[in-house]
C-alpha positions in Angstrom: -50.1 98.5 -70.3 -50.1 95.4 -69.4 -47.7 92.4 -70.0 -49.0 89.4 -72.1 -47.9 87.1 -69.8 -48.4 84.6 -72.5 -45.5 85.6 -74.9 -42.1 84.4 -74.9 -40.7 88.1 -75.3 -41.6 89.0 -71.9 -38.5 90.5 -70.0 -37.8 88.7 -66.8 -36.0 89.8 -63.8 -31.9 89.4 -63.7 -30.5 87.8 -61.0 -29.6 90.2 -58.4 -26.3 91.2 -57.5 -24.8 89.7 -54.1 -24.1 91.6 -51.6 -20.3 89.9 -51.2 -19.8 92.1 -55.0 -17.5 95.2 -54.3 -18.8 97.6 -56.9 -15.9 99.7 -56.4 -13.0 96.9 -56.9 -15.2 96.3 -60.2 -14.2 100.0 -61.1 -11.2 99.8 -60.6 -10.5 96.4 -62.3 -12.4 97.9 -65.4 -10.7 100.9 -64.9 -6.9 99.1 -64.7 -8.4 97.6 -68.0 -9.1 100.7 -70.0 -5.8 101.9 -68.7 -3.0 102.3 -71.7 0.3 100.8 -70.6 3.2 103.5 -71.0 6.1 102.8 -73.8 8.3 101.6 -71.2 6.0 98.9 -69.5 5.0 97.6 -72.9 9.1 97.2 -73.3 10.0 95.6 -70.4 7.0 93.0 -70.9 7.9 92.5 -74.1 11.8 91.7 -73.4 10.2 89.4 -70.4 8.4 87.2 -73.5 5.1 89.1 -72.5 2.7 88.0 -75.8 0.5 90.2 -74.4 2.3 92.9 -74.4 3.8 91.9 -77.4 0.2 92.0 -79.3 -0.7 95.7 -77.6 2.2 97.1 -78.6 2.3 95.7 -82.3 -1.4 97.0 -82.9 0.3 100.7 -81.7 2.4 100.4 -84.4 0.3 99.6 -87.1 -2.0 102.3 -85.7 -2.7 105.4 -88.5 -3.4 107.8 -85.5 -0.6 110.0 -85.6 -1.3 110.3 -81.5 0.4 106.8 -82.0 3.6 107.6 -83.6 5.6 108.7 -81.2 5.1 106.3 -78.6 5.0 103.5 -81.5 8.7 105.1 -82.3 9.7 105.1 -78.3 8.8 100.9 -78.4 10.7 100.1 -81.7 13.7 102.4 -80.8 13.5 100.2 -77.1 13.4 96.6 -78.5 16.1 97.5 -81.5 19.0 96.5 -79.1 17.4 93.3 -78.8 16.3 92.4 -82.2 18.3 90.7 -85.1 18.7 87.6 -83.6 16.1 85.5 -85.6 16.1 83.8 -88.7 13.3 85.5 -91.2 11.9 83.5 -94.2 9.3 84.4 -96.1 6.8 82.0 -97.6 4.4 82.8 -100.8 2.5 80.9 -103.3 -0.7 81.5 -105.2 -3.9 81.1 -103.0 -4.8 77.7 -102.7 -1.4 76.5 -102.6 -2.1 75.4 -98.9 0.2 78.4 -97.5 -1.3 77.8 -94.3 -1.7 74.1 -93.8 2.5 74.7 -94.6 3.5 76.8 -92.1 1.5 75.4 -89.3 3.3 71.9 -89.8 7.0 73.7 -90.3 6.0 75.7 -87.2 4.9 73.1 -85.5 8.1 71.2 -86.5 10.7 74.2 -85.6 8.7 74.6 -81.9 9.1 70.8 -81.2 13.0 71.1 -82.2 12.9 73.9 -79.3 12.4 77.1 -81.7 10.1 79.5 -80.7 8.4 80.8 -83.9 6.1 83.8 -84.4 4.2 84.0 -87.9 3.3 86.6 -89.3 0.5 86.3 -91.6 -0.9 89.0 -94.3 -4.8 88.6 -95.0 -6.5 90.6 -98.0 -8.3 93.4 -97.3 -11.0 94.4 -99.2 -10.8 97.3 -101.6 -14.4 98.0 -101.3 -15.1 98.1 -97.2 -11.4 97.9 -96.1 -12.4 94.6 -94.5 -10.7 91.5 -93.7 -11.4 87.6 -92.3 -8.2 87.8 -90.4 -8.6 83.8 -90.5 -5.1 82.6 -90.2 -6.0 81.8 -86.6 -8.4 79.6 -87.2 -6.8 78.0 -90.1 -3.9 76.9 -87.5 -5.3 75.3 -84.8 -3.0 73.4 -83.4 0.2 75.8 -83.5 -2.0 78.3 -82.3 -2.2 76.4 -79.1 1.8 76.0 -78.4 3.0 78.1 -76.2 6.0 78.7 -77.9 4.3 80.2 -80.9 2.8 83.5 -82.2 0.7 84.4 -84.9 -0.2 87.7 -85.7 -2.4 88.0 -88.3 -2.5 91.9 -89.7 -4.4 93.4 -92.8 -2.6 94.6 -96.1 -5.2 97.6 -96.2 -4.0 100.0 -99.4 -0.5 99.1 -98.8 1.5 98.0 -102.2 1.4 94.8 -102.9 -0.5 93.7 -99.6 2.3 93.5 -97.1 1.0 95.2 -93.6 2.2 98.3 -93.1 4.5 97.8 -90.8 5.8 94.4 -91.0 9.5 95.1 -90.8 8.5 96.8 -87.5 6.7 94.3 -85.7 9.5 91.6 -87.0 11.7 93.7 -84.5 9.4 93.8 -81.4 9.2 89.8 -81.8 12.7 89.2 -81.9 13.2 91.0 -78.9 10.3 88.9 -77.4 12.6 86.0 -78.2 11.3 84.5 -81.2 14.4 83.1 -83.3 12.3 81.7 -85.8 10.1 84.5 -87.9 8.2 83.6 -90.6 6.0 86.1 -93.0 3.3 84.8 -95.3 2.3 86.7 -97.9 -1.0 87.0 -99.5 0.3 85.5 -102.5 -0.3 88.0 -105.4 0.6 91.3 -106.3 4.0 93.0 -105.4 4.0 91.5 -102.2 6.5 88.9 -102.7 9.3 91.9 -103.6 8.1 93.6 -100.6 8.6 90.5 -98.0 11.4 89.4 -100.3 13.2 92.6 -99.1 13.0 91.6 -95.6 13.8 88.3 -95.2 16.7 86.1 -94.7 15.4 83.1 -97.1 12.3 82.9 -99.4 10.2 79.9 -99.5 8.0 79.4 -103.0 5.5 76.8 -102.5 3.9 75.6 -105.7 1.5 73.3 -107.1 1.7 70.3 -109.7 -0.8 69.0 -112.5 -2.5 72.8 -112.0 -0.5 74.5 -115.3 1.8 75.7 -112.1 5.1 74.3 -113.3 5.2 76.4 -116.5 4.7 79.5 -114.5 7.5 79.0 -112.5 9.7 78.5 -115.7 9.0 82.5 -116.3 11.1 84.8 -114.7 10.7 87.0 -111.7 9.6 84.8 -108.8 11.6 82.1 -108.8 14.9 84.4 -109.6 13.8 85.5 -106.0 13.3 82.2 -104.3 15.9 80.1 -102.4 14.0 77.5 -102.4 11.1 75.5 -104.3 8.8 73.1 -102.4 6.1 71.2 -104.6 3.5 71.0 -102.0 0.7 68.3 -101.8 2.9 65.7 -103.1 0.7 63.1 -102.2 -1.6 60.3 -103.4 -2.5 60.8 -107.3 -0.8 64.0 -107.0 2.7 62.3 -106.7 3.6 61.5 -110.0 2.4 65.1 -111.1 4.9 66.4 -108.2 7.9 64.3 -109.5 7.5 65.5 -113.0 7.0 69.2 -112.0 10.4 68.9 -109.5 12.4 67.8 -113.0 10.9 70.7 -115.0 11.5 72.9 -112.0 14.7 71.8 -111.8 15.7 72.1 -115.6 14.6 75.9 -115.5 16.6 77.2 -112.3 19.7 75.9 -113.7 19.1 78.4 -116.5 19.0 81.2 -114.0 22.6 83.4 -113.7 24.0 82.0 -110.6 22.7 83.9 -107.2 25.6 86.6 -105.3 24.9 84.2 -101.7 26.5 81.2 -104.2 23.5 79.3 -103.3 22.2 77.0 -105.8 18.1 76.9 -105.3 17.1 73.4 -105.1 13.5 72.0 -105.6 11.5 69.5 -102.5 8.8 67.1 -102.5 6.4 68.1 -99.4 2.5 67.0 -98.0 2.2 69.8 -95.2 -1.4 68.0 -94.4 0.7 64.2 -94.2 3.4 66.3 -92.4 6.0 64.5 -95.0 9.4 67.1 -96.1 9.2 69.7 -93.9 12.5 68.6 -92.3 13.9 68.7 -95.5 13.0 71.7 -95.9 14.3 73.4 -92.5 17.7 71.3 -93.1 17.9 73.0 -96.4 17.1 76.7 -94.7 20.0 75.5 -92.2 22.3 74.8 -95.1 21.3 78.2 -96.1 22.2 80.3 -93.3 25.8 78.8 -93.0 27.0 79.3 -96.1 25.9 82.5 -96.5 27.2 83.3 -93.1 30.5 81.7 -93.6 30.6 84.1 -97.2 29.3 87.1 -95.6 26.6 87.2 -97.7 24.0 87.1 -95.0 24.9 90.0 -93.3 25.3 92.3 -96.4 21.5 91.4 -97.4 20.9 92.5 -94.1 23.1 95.8 -94.3 21.3 96.0 -97.7 17.4 95.6 -96.3 18.4 98.0 -93.8 19.4 100.9 -96.4 16.4 100.1 -98.1 13.5 99.8 -95.2 15.6 103.7 -94.6 13.9 105.3 -97.9 10.9 103.4 -97.3 10.3 104.9 -94.2 11.6 108.7 -95.4 8.7 108.4 -98.5 6.0 106.8 -95.7 6.2 109.7 -93.6 6.9 112.2 -96.4 3.5 110.4 -97.5 1.4 110.5 -94.3 2.7 114.1 -93.7 1.7 115.3 -97.2 -1.9 113.5 -97.0 -2.6 114.4 -93.1 -1.8 118.3 -93.7 -5.3 120.2 -93.2 -4.7 122.7 -95.9 -3.6 119.7 -98.2 -6.8 117.8 -97.9 -9.2 120.6 -98.6 -6.8 121.5 -101.6 -6.6 118.0 -102.9 -10.4 117.7 -102.7 -10.7 121.2 -104.9 -8.5 119.2 -107.4 -10.1 116.2 -107.4 -13.5 118.2 -108.0 -12.1 120.3 -111.1 -10.6 116.8 -112.4 -14.0 115.5 -112.5 -15.3 118.6 -114.0 -12.5 118.6 -116.0 -11.2 121.2 -115.8 -7.6 120.2 -115.0 -5.8 117.3 -115.4 -4.5 114.5 -112.6 -0.8 115.8 -114.0 -1.5 119.0 -113.6 -3.5 118.9 -110.0 -0.4 116.7 -109.2 2.0 119.8 -110.1 0.2 122.2 -108.1 -0.6 119.9 -104.9 3.4 119.4 -105.1 4.4 123.3 -105.6 2.0 124.1 -102.1 
């Protein structure tokens, strides 16, 4: 059948490959690109500050593929002696409070004074599709271009409270790569605040004024964990409401019992979009680190966190081994069907599976 030359859908001949192209070299380059570096090579490159190696190593650590577990373990153990040399800062707040804008302004301030900043941003995953936008790199346009900054968005998946499954291990790798300031952003929902609090040195709570948010702050829970409350978007017409909220939060904070760190949390105003109040927040963090280092609370907290993550790691391994066992998968499917047919109860099914 002859081609219809009048249609725009005709397929044209492509540009012929020039004689100078070495096809064997192209195949070799493609082969190299698809080669997976060894754990030893990744560790070596991470210690040199190679961001590509760091990203690849984090991907291996976050992988649920059982074939990657041994390699991930080797990478973590190789980086561990070079870790624990950073300040770990957790940042949380309700959606819409301006976390990404604040982190960009805050991270840019830190790099401007000679710090190396790693931002571990956790994006919420859809409970239906399991997908995640991972849009923090697009929201932090300036910081992502900074050579002294590293932004790693990770999907929360089905992990508790929206904290990436391997955030704790990722911190170790970033510290080994030379980052002295680690910022962990939570999704601001569920129990993510508790999980992040258990892996950071300083916990910053971002709040809004004029949206009823100050009343929520008086309640126990998240505010008790905060080492500093920053009322964001304190600019323009919202400045007056922010100042009123600051007074209310200060009153509320004095009602809480004294922290074992001997630190009295403060309330500051800031405007991330106008880059106001950012330096004052960093000064408060430095004061906190100095005070808790002097009274030994800083190291004591790190030790407690390590114990917590030991138990957490054991629980994760037990859970993984349980659900990845082939016989258990079959038995679980059978029990689920029995529950659906009303022939057993969830409690009886769980007892049966745990006794296998």
